[in-house]
Biopython code that builds the backbone (N, CA, C, O; Angstrom):
import numpy as np
from Bio.PDB.StructureBuilder import StructureBuilder

atoms = [
    (1, "MET", "N", (68.307, 98.944, 143.093)),
    (1, "MET", "CA", (68.715, 97.759, 142.442)),
    (1, "MET", "C", (70.132, 97.915, 141.879)),
    (1, "MET", "O", (70.408, 98.863, 141.145)),
    (2, "ARG", "N", (71.015, 96.996, 142.219)),
    (2, "ARG", "CA", (72.376, 97.098, 141.813)),
    (2, "ARG", "C", (72.669, 96.316, 140.529)),
    (2, "ARG", "O", (72.253, 95.168, 140.377)),
    (3, "SER", "N", (73.364, 96.936, 139.651)),
    (3, "SER", "CA", (73.681, 96.295, 138.404)),
    (3, "SER", "C", (75.197, 95.921, 138.383)),
    (3, "SER", "O", (76.054, 96.796, 138.505)),
    (4, "ASP", "N", (75.501, 94.634, 138.229)),
    (4, "ASP", "CA", (76.864, 94.168, 138.214)),
    (4, "ASP", "C", (77.474, 94.107, 136.800)),
    (4, "ASP", "O", (78.630, 93.722, 136.627)),
    (5, "SER", "N", (76.669, 94.495, 135.798)),
    (5, "SER", "CA", (77.117, 94.410, 134.396)),
    (5, "SER", "C", (77.894, 95.656, 133.976)),
    (5, "SER", "O", (78.366, 95.726, 132.841)),
    (6, "ARG", "N", (78.035, 96.627, 134.852)),
    (6, "ARG", "CA", (78.786, 97.855, 134.459)),
    (6, "ARG", "C", (80.242, 97.538, 134.455)),
    (6, "ARG", "O", (80.733, 96.686, 135.194)),
    (7, "ALA", "N", (80.934, 98.271, 133.575)),
    (7, "ALA", "CA", (82.397, 98.071, 133.487)),
    (7, "ALA", "C", (83.092, 98.781, 134.641)),
    (7, "ALA", "O", (82.546, 99.724, 135.214)),
    (8, "SER", "N", (84.222, 98.356, 134.960)),
    (8, "SER", "CA", (84.968, 98.938, 136.057)),
    (8, "SER", "C", (85.480, 100.354, 135.644)),
    (8, "SER", "O", (85.629, 100.615, 134.450)),
    (9, "PRO", "N", (85.739, 101.227, 136.570)),
    (9, "PRO", "CA", (86.184, 102.599, 136.182)),
    (9, "PRO", "C", (87.532, 102.616, 135.485)),
    (9, "PRO", "O", (87.789, 103.532, 134.703)),
    (10, "GLY", "N", (88.404, 101.650, 135.731)),
    (10, "GLY", "CA", (89.737, 101.656, 135.165)),
    (10, "GLY", "C", (89.775, 101.088, 133.723)),
    (10, "GLY", "O", (90.795, 101.184, 133.042)),
    (11, "LEU", "N", (88.646, 100.496, 133.273)),
    (11, "LEU", "CA", (88.651, 99.863, 131.935)),
    (11, "LEU", "C", (88.917, 100.829, 130.761)),
    (11, "LEU", "O", (89.689, 100.455, 129.877)),
    (12, "PRO", "N", (88.339, 102.032, 130.687)),
    (12, "PRO", "CA", (88.676, 102.906, 129.581)),
    (12, "PRO", "C", (90.164, 103.293, 129.547)),
    (12, "PRO", "O", (90.761, 103.373, 128.473)),
    (13, "GLN", "N", (90.740, 103.525, 130.689)),
    (13, "GLN", "CA", (92.150, 103.929, 130.725)),
    (13, "GLN", "C", (93.038, 102.725, 130.246)),
    (13, "GLN", "O", (94.006, 102.911, 129.508)),
    (14, "ARG", "N", (92.687, 101.551, 130.673)),
    (14, "ARG", "CA", (93.447, 100.308, 130.249)),
    (14, "ARG", "C", (93.276, 100.126, 128.753)),
    (14, "ARG", "O", (94.258, 99.817, 128.079)),
    (15, "ARG", "N", (92.116, 100.294, 128.208)),
    (15, "ARG", "CA", (91.834, 100.150, 126.801)),
    (15, "ARG", "C", (92.661, 101.156, 125.995)),
    (15, "ARG", "O", (93.201, 100.829, 124.938)),
    (16, "PHE", "N", (92.748, 102.366, 126.504)),
    (16, "PHE", "CA", (93.554, 103.419, 125.826)),
    (16, "PHE", "C", (95.017, 102.943, 125.707)),
    (16, "PHE", "O", (95.602, 103.074, 124.632)),
    (17, "TYR", "N", (95.608, 102.406, 126.752)),
    (17, "TYR", "CA", (96.994, 101.934, 126.703)),
    (17, "TYR", "C", (97.140, 100.729, 125.809)),
    (17, "TYR", "O", (98.189, 100.582, 125.183)),
    (18, "VAL", "N", (96.156, 99.855, 125.710)),
    (18, "VAL", "CA", (96.210, 98.715, 124.861)),
    (18, "VAL", "C", (96.206, 99.245, 123.395)),
    (18, "VAL", "O", (96.987, 98.769, 122.570)),
    (19, "ILE", "N", (95.339, 100.214, 123.080)),
    (19, "ILE", "CA", (95.310, 100.727, 121.724)),
    (19, "ILE", "C", (96.641, 101.434, 121.345)),
    (19, "ILE", "O", (97.137, 101.293, 120.227)),
    (20, "VAL", "N", (97.182, 102.176, 122.285)),
    (20, "VAL", "CA", (98.518, 102.831, 122.074)),
    (20, "VAL", "C", (99.547, 101.822, 121.831)),
    (20, "VAL", "O", (100.361, 101.982, 120.922)),
    (21, "ALA", "N", (99.562, 100.755, 122.615)),
    (21, "ALA", "CA", (100.590, 99.679, 122.401)),
    (21, "ALA", "C", (100.427, 98.975, 121.106)),
    (21, "ALA", "O", (101.436, 98.614, 120.501)),
    (22, "LEU", "N", (99.217, 98.744, 120.618)),
    (22, "LEU", "CA", (98.992, 98.097, 119.336)),
    (22, "LEU", "C", (99.391, 99.039, 118.207)),
    (22, "LEU", "O", (99.959, 98.593, 117.210)),
    (23, "LEU", "N", (99.112, 100.303, 118.339)),
    (23, "LEU", "CA", (99.523, 101.235, 117.280)),
    (23, "LEU", "C", (101.052, 101.357, 117.196)),
    (23, "LEU", "O", (101.635, 101.441, 116.115)),
    (24, "PHE", "N", (101.675, 101.364, 118.385)),
    (24, "PHE", "CA", (103.185, 101.406, 118.370)),
    (24, "PHE", "C", (103.749, 100.151, 117.716)),
    (24, "PHE", "O", (104.654, 100.231, 116.886)),
    (25, "ALA", "N", (103.208, 98.978, 118.097)),
    (25, "ALA", "CA", (103.742, 97.714, 117.582)),
    (25, "ALA", "C", (103.515, 97.655, 116.035)),
    (25, "ALA", "O", (104.392, 97.204, 115.300)),
    (26, "SER", "N", (102.358, 98.104, 115.570)),
    (26, "SER", "CA", (102.071, 98.032, 114.124)),
    (26, "SER", "C", (103.022, 98.984, 113.374)),
    (26, "SER", "O", (103.568, 98.629, 112.329)),
    (27, "SER", "N", (103.215, 100.234, 113.940)),
    (27, "SER", "CA", (104.136, 101.176, 113.256)),
    (27, "SER", "C", (105.547, 100.654, 113.275)),
    (27, "SER", "O", (106.267, 100.831, 112.293)),
    (28, "PHE", "N", (105.984, 100.009, 114.360)),
    (28, "PHE", "CA", (107.322, 99.476, 114.453)),
    (28, "PHE", "C", (107.491, 98.371, 113.412)),
    (28, "PHE", "O", (108.488, 98.351, 112.692)),
    (29, "LEU", "N", (106.552, 97.476, 113.328)),
    (29, "LEU", "CA", (106.672, 96.405, 112.308)),
    (29, "LEU", "C", (106.672, 96.927, 110.887)),
    (29, "LEU", "O", (107.381, 96.418, 110.018)),
    (30, "ASN", "N", (105.849, 97.971, 110.661)),
    (30, "ASN", "CA", (105.843, 98.590, 109.358)),
    (30, "ASN", "C", (107.228, 99.121, 108.961)),
    (30, "ASN", "O", (107.704, 98.838, 107.862)),
    (31, "TYR", "N", (107.856, 99.862, 109.819)),
    (31, "TYR", "CA", (109.186, 100.390, 109.494)),
    (31, "TYR", "C", (110.215, 99.355, 109.486)),
    (31, "TYR", "O", (111.170, 99.455, 108.716)),
    (32, "LEU", "N", (110.083, 98.295, 110.345)),
    (32, "LEU", "CA", (111.072, 97.204, 110.318)),
    (32, "LEU", "C", (111.017, 96.482, 108.974)),
    (32, "LEU", "O", (112.050, 96.141, 108.399)),
    (33, "ASP", "N", (109.786, 96.250, 108.476)),
    (33, "ASP", "CA", (109.679, 95.590, 107.164)),
    (33, "ASP", "C", (110.332, 96.369, 106.064)),
    (33, "ASP", "O", (111.023, 95.805, 105.215)),
    (34, "ARG", "N", (110.118, 97.668, 106.074)),
    (34, "ARG", "CA", (110.734, 98.488, 105.000)),
    (34, "ARG", "C", (112.194, 98.541, 105.098)),
    (34, "ARG", "O", (112.855, 98.515, 104.059)),
    (35, "GLN", "N", (112.791, 98.616, 106.298)),
    (35, "GLN", "CA", (114.183, 98.679, 106.488)),
    (35, "GLN", "C", (114.876, 97.331, 106.170)),
    (35, "GLN", "O", (115.975, 97.295, 105.616)),
    (36, "THR", "N", (114.218, 96.266, 106.529)),
    (36, "THR", "CA", (114.723, 94.932, 106.234)),
    (36, "THR", "C", (114.921, 94.756, 104.723)),
    (36, "THR", "O", (115.925, 94.186, 104.295)),
    (37, "LEU", "N", (114.017, 95.218, 103.952)),
    (37, "LEU", "CA", (114.075, 95.096, 102.501)),
    (37, "LEU", "C", (115.290, 95.833, 101.947)),
    (37, "LEU", "O", (115.984, 95.312, 101.074)),
    (38, "SER", "N", (115.550, 97.019, 102.437)),
    (38, "SER", "CA", (116.698, 97.775, 102.019)),
    (38, "SER", "C", (118.009, 97.225, 102.514)),
    (38, "SER", "O", (119.010, 97.325, 101.805)),
    (39, "VAL", "N", (118.053, 96.652, 103.693)),
    (39, "VAL", "CA", (119.260, 96.131, 104.245)),
    (39, "VAL", "C", (119.622, 94.843, 103.478)),
    (39, "VAL", "O", (120.799, 94.558, 103.259)),
    (40, "LEU", "N", (118.608, 94.076, 103.075)),
    (40, "LEU", "CA", (118.899, 92.857, 102.374)),
    (40, "LEU", "C", (119.091, 92.977, 100.884)),
    (40, "LEU", "O", (119.194, 91.979, 100.170)),
    (41, "LYS", "N", (119.139, 94.240, 100.411)),
    (41, "LYS", "CA", (119.265, 94.465, 98.952)),
    (41, "LYS", "C", (120.408, 93.679, 98.313)),
    (41, "LYS", "O", (120.153, 93.014, 97.308)),
    (42, "PRO", "N", (121.608, 93.697, 98.794)),
    (42, "PRO", "CA", (122.631, 92.922, 98.132)),
    (42, "PRO", "C", (122.365, 91.411, 98.099)),
    (42, "PRO", "O", (122.636, 90.737, 97.105)),
    (43, "THR", "N", (121.834, 90.910, 99.195)),
    (43, "THR", "CA", (121.554, 89.454, 99.277)),
    (43, "THR", "C", (120.419, 89.089, 98.292)),
    (43, "THR", "O", (120.499, 88.076, 97.597)),
    (44, "ILE", "N", (119.377, 89.913, 98.244)),
    (44, "ILE", "CA", (118.246, 89.619, 97.360)),
    (44, "ILE", "C", (118.705, 89.671, 95.933)),
    (44, "ILE", "O", (118.368, 88.787, 95.146)),
    (45, "LYS", "N", (119.464, 90.681, 95.574)),
    (45, "LYS", "CA", (119.887, 90.826, 94.193)),
    (45, "LYS", "C", (120.758, 89.670, 93.798)),
    (45, "LYS", "O", (120.637, 89.167, 92.681)),
    (46, "ALA", "N", (121.648, 89.219, 94.690)),
    (46, "ALA", "CA", (122.547, 88.064, 94.391)),
    (46, "ALA", "C", (121.777, 86.738, 94.310)),
    (46, "ALA", "O", (122.032, 85.920, 93.426)),
    (47, "GLN", "N", (120.853, 86.537, 95.222)),
    (47, "GLN", "CA", (120.053, 85.298, 95.307)),
    (47, "GLN", "C", (119.203, 85.110, 94.116)),
    (47, "GLN", "O", (119.125, 83.988, 93.614)),
    (48, "PHE", "N", (118.541, 86.140, 93.608)),
    (48, "PHE", "CA", (117.590, 86.026, 92.555)),
    (48, "PHE", "C", (118.161, 86.514, 91.205)),
    (48, "PHE", "O", (117.481, 86.447, 90.180)),
    (49, "GLY", "N", (119.400, 86.999, 91.217)),
    (49, "GLY", "CA", (120.000, 87.423, 89.964)),
    (49, "GLY", "C", (119.300, 88.665, 89.356)),
    (49, "GLY", "O", (119.055, 88.746, 88.153)),
    (50, "LEU", "N", (118.990, 89.641, 90.268)),
    (50, "LEU", "CA", (118.313, 90.795, 89.791)),
    (50, "LEU", "C", (119.270, 91.965, 89.501)),
    (50, "LEU", "O", (120.288, 92.107, 90.178)),
    (51, "ASP", "N", (118.955, 92.791, 88.515)),
    (51, "ASP", "CA", (119.764, 93.996, 88.360)),
    (51, "ASP", "C", (119.001, 95.120, 89.120)),
    (51, "ASP", "O", (118.048, 94.855, 89.853)),
    (52, "ASP", "N", (119.439, 96.333, 88.925)),
    (52, "ASP", "CA", (118.801, 97.456, 89.656)),
    (52, "ASP", "C", (117.322, 97.653, 89.249)),
    (52, "ASP", "O", (116.487, 97.963, 90.099)),
    (53, "SER", "N", (117.017, 97.483, 88.020)),
    (53, "SER", "CA", (115.620, 97.651, 87.567)),
    (53, "SER", "C", (114.735, 96.495, 88.116)),
    (53, "SER", "O", (113.575, 96.712, 88.464)),
    (54, "GLY", "N", (115.295, 95.282, 88.187)),
    (54, "GLY", "CA", (114.524, 94.203, 88.741)),
    (54, "GLY", "C", (114.270, 94.392, 90.259)),
    (54, "GLY", "O", (113.187, 94.081, 90.755)),
    (55, "TYR", "N", (115.286, 94.905, 90.980)),
    (55, "TYR", "CA", (115.108, 95.183, 92.394)),
    (55, "TYR", "C", (114.110, 96.325, 92.618)),
    (55, "TYR", "O", (113.338, 96.317, 93.577)),
    (56, "ALA", "N", (114.146, 97.324, 91.690)),
    (56, "ALA", "CA", (113.186, 98.429, 91.807)),
    (56, "ALA", "C", (111.764, 97.932, 91.645)),
    (56, "ALA", "O", (110.863, 98.374, 92.358)),
    (57, "LEU", "N", (111.550, 96.986, 90.679)),
    (57, "LEU", "CA", (110.279, 96.408, 90.476)),
    (57, "LEU", "C", (109.807, 95.680, 91.741)),
    (57, "LEU", "O", (108.647, 95.796, 92.137)),
    (58, "LEU", "N", (110.691, 94.951, 92.350)),
    (58, "LEU", "CA", (110.386, 94.191, 93.605)),
    (58, "LEU", "C", (109.942, 95.172, 94.703)),
    (58, "LEU", "O", (108.950, 94.936, 95.393)),
    (59, "VAL", "N", (110.677, 96.253, 94.850)),
    (59, "VAL", "CA", (110.358, 97.282, 95.890)),
    (59, "VAL", "C", (109.033, 97.957, 95.573)),
    (59, "VAL", "O", (108.250, 98.243, 96.479)),
    (60, "ASN", "N", (108.784, 98.208, 94.330)),
    (60, "ASN", "CA", (107.468, 98.862, 93.932)),
    (60, "ASN", "C", (106.353, 97.875, 94.215)),
    (60, "ASN", "O", (105.314, 98.294, 94.724)),
    (61, "CYS", "N", (106.499, 96.606, 93.923)),
    (61, "CYS", "CA", (105.463, 95.639, 94.241)),
    (61, "CYS", "C", (105.206, 95.591, 95.729)),
    (61, "CYS", "O", (104.049, 95.520, 96.142)),
    (62, "PHE", "N", (106.236, 95.626, 96.547)),
    (62, "PHE", "CA", (106.105, 95.609, 97.959)),
    (62, "PHE", "C", (105.368, 96.827, 98.454)),
    (62, "PHE", "O", (104.506, 96.716, 99.326)),
    (63, "THR", "N", (105.683, 97.978, 97.923)),
    (63, "THR", "CA", (105.015, 99.232, 98.314)),
    (63, "THR", "C", (103.550, 99.243, 97.900)),
    (63, "THR", "O", (102.702, 99.701, 98.665)),
    (64, "PHE", "N", (103.228, 98.739, 96.682)),
    (64, "PHE", "CA", (101.837, 98.736, 96.240)),
    (64, "PHE", "C", (101.067, 97.755, 97.085)),
    (64, "PHE", "O", (99.886, 97.985, 97.348)),
    (65, "THR", "N", (101.686, 96.652, 97.531)),
    (65, "THR", "CA", (101.032, 95.689, 98.380)),
    (65, "THR", "C", (100.659, 96.382, 99.717)),
    (65, "THR", "O", (99.548, 96.203, 100.215)),
    (66, "TYR", "N", (101.587, 97.166, 100.289)),
    (66, "TYR", "CA", (101.298, 97.863, 101.508)),
    (66, "TYR", "C", (100.069, 98.822, 101.302)),
    (66, "TYR", "O", (99.188, 98.910, 102.157)),
    (67, "ALA", "N", (100.050, 99.533, 100.133)),
    (67, "ALA", "CA", (98.959, 100.450, 99.922)),
    (67, "ALA", "C", (97.633, 99.687, 99.804)),
    (67, "ALA", "O", (96.610, 100.143, 100.314)),
    (68, "ALA", "N", (97.648, 98.559, 99.151)),
    (68, "ALA", "CA", (96.407, 97.772, 99.041)),
    (68, "ALA", "C", (95.997, 97.257, 100.388)),
    (68, "ALA", "O", (94.797, 97.202, 100.658)),
    (69, "ALA", "N", (96.882, 96.884, 101.231)),
    (69, "ALA", "CA", (96.601, 96.422, 102.564)),
    (69, "ALA", "C", (96.010, 97.501, 103.394)),
    (69, "ALA", "O", (95.070, 97.243, 104.145)),
    (70, "TYR", "N", (96.532, 98.760, 103.297)),
    (70, "TYR", "CA", (95.926, 99.864, 104.001)),
    (70, "TYR", "C", (94.534, 100.150, 103.545)),
    (70, "TYR", "O", (93.652, 100.386, 104.371)),
    (71, "MET", "N", (94.294, 100.138, 102.207)),
    (71, "MET", "CA", (92.938, 100.313, 101.751)),
    (71, "MET", "C", (91.968, 99.253, 102.187)),
    (71, "MET", "O", (90.834, 99.541, 102.570)),
    (72, "GLY", "N", (92.443, 97.980, 102.123)),
    (72, "GLY", "CA", (91.647, 96.872, 102.550)),
    (72, "GLY", "C", (91.277, 96.923, 104.039)),
    (72, "GLY", "O", (90.129, 96.684, 104.416)),
    (73, "SER", "N", (92.257, 97.235, 104.859)),
    (73, "SER", "CA", (92.033, 97.259, 106.306)),
    (73, "SER", "C", (91.165, 98.442, 106.661)),
    (73, "SER", "O", (90.331, 98.344, 107.562)),
    (74, "GLY", "N", (91.343, 99.580, 105.964)),
    (74, "GLY", "CA", (90.447, 100.746, 106.212)),
    (74, "GLY", "C", (89.008, 100.446, 105.881)),
    (74, "GLY", "O", (88.092, 100.819, 106.614)),
    (75, "TRP", "N", (88.813, 99.746, 104.729)),
    (75, "TRP", "CA", (87.442, 99.368, 104.382)),
    (75, "TRP", "C", (86.851, 98.426, 105.379)),
    (75, "TRP", "O", (85.675, 98.536, 105.727)),
    (76, "MET", "N", (87.682, 97.462, 105.865)),
    (76, "MET", "CA", (87.214, 96.502, 106.843)),
    (76, "MET", "C", (86.780, 97.188, 108.138)),
    (76, "MET", "O", (85.736, 96.865, 108.706)),
    (77, "VAL", "N", (87.594, 98.137, 108.593)),
    (77, "VAL", "CA", (87.267, 98.830, 109.803)),
    (77, "VAL", "C", (86.015, 99.625, 109.692)),
    (77, "VAL", "O", (85.192, 99.638, 110.607)),
    (78, "GLU", "N", (85.855, 100.308, 108.553)),
    (78, "GLU", "CA", (84.669, 101.087, 108.300)),
    (78, "GLU", "C", (83.444, 100.217, 108.213)),
    (78, "GLU", "O", (82.371, 100.594, 108.682)),
    (79, "ARG", "N", (83.596, 99.059, 107.620)),
    (79, "ARG", "CA", (82.465, 98.109, 107.448)),
    (79, "ARG", "C", (82.063, 97.435, 108.782)),
    (79, "ARG", "O", (80.883, 97.386, 109.129)),
    (80, "LEU", "N", (83.065, 96.920, 109.519)),
    (80, "LEU", "CA", (82.793, 96.139, 110.690)),
    (80, "LEU", "C", (82.792, 96.959, 111.953)),
    (80, "LEU", "O", (82.196, 96.557, 112.953)),
    (81, "GLY", "N", (83.451, 98.106, 111.929)),
    (81, "GLY", "CA", (83.569, 98.910, 113.152)),
    (81, "GLY", "C", (84.724, 98.410, 114.003)),
    (81, "GLY", "O", (85.376, 97.418, 113.675)),
    (82, "CYS", "N", (84.962, 99.109, 115.093)),
    (82, "CYS", "CA", (86.074, 98.763, 115.996)),
    (82, "CYS", "C", (85.629, 97.780, 117.030)),
    (82, "CYS", "O", (86.467, 97.106, 117.629)),
    (83, "GLY", "N", (84.325, 97.665, 117.273)),
    (83, "GLY", "CA", (83.792, 96.692, 118.254)),
    (83, "GLY", "C", (83.772, 97.162, 119.670)),
    (83, "GLY", "O", (83.381, 96.406, 120.559)),
    (84, "TRP", "N", (84.198, 98.448, 119.934)),
    (84, "TRP", "CA", (84.211, 98.920, 121.298)),
    (84, "TRP", "C", (83.218, 100.054, 121.491)),
    (84, "TRP", "O", (83.569, 101.141, 121.951)),
    (85, "ARG", "N", (81.999, 99.782, 121.137)),
    (85, "ARG", "CA", (81.009, 100.820, 121.290)),
    (85, "ARG", "C", (80.221, 100.677, 122.538)),
    (85, "ARG", "O", (79.337, 101.491, 122.806)),
]
sb = StructureBuilder()
sb.init_structure("model")
sb.init_model(0)
sb.init_chain("A")
sb.init_seg("    ")
for serial, (resi, resn, name, xyz) in enumerate(atoms, 1):
    if name == "N":
        sb.init_residue(resn, " ", resi, " ")
    sb.init_atom(name, np.array(xyz, "f"), 0.0, 1.0, " ", f" {name:<3s}", serial, name[0])
structure = sb.get_structure()
């Protein structure tokens, strides 16, 4: 008896490259966000009238938000799983 519900042999290799591409894209966006904030420092300080301590507070809030997002997404993946079992 033939089963047509089996995955094709190339599917795991394709999935691997999709995962690698998604990891690369997320890492790239992460570094791009951080660099954009530092490049725009003069503009942000002038636009919002911040001094160095105000800008430092802004950067710290940005960093803590990233940390919270990492914890939240880690919890979500642990709770829901990756879905490729």
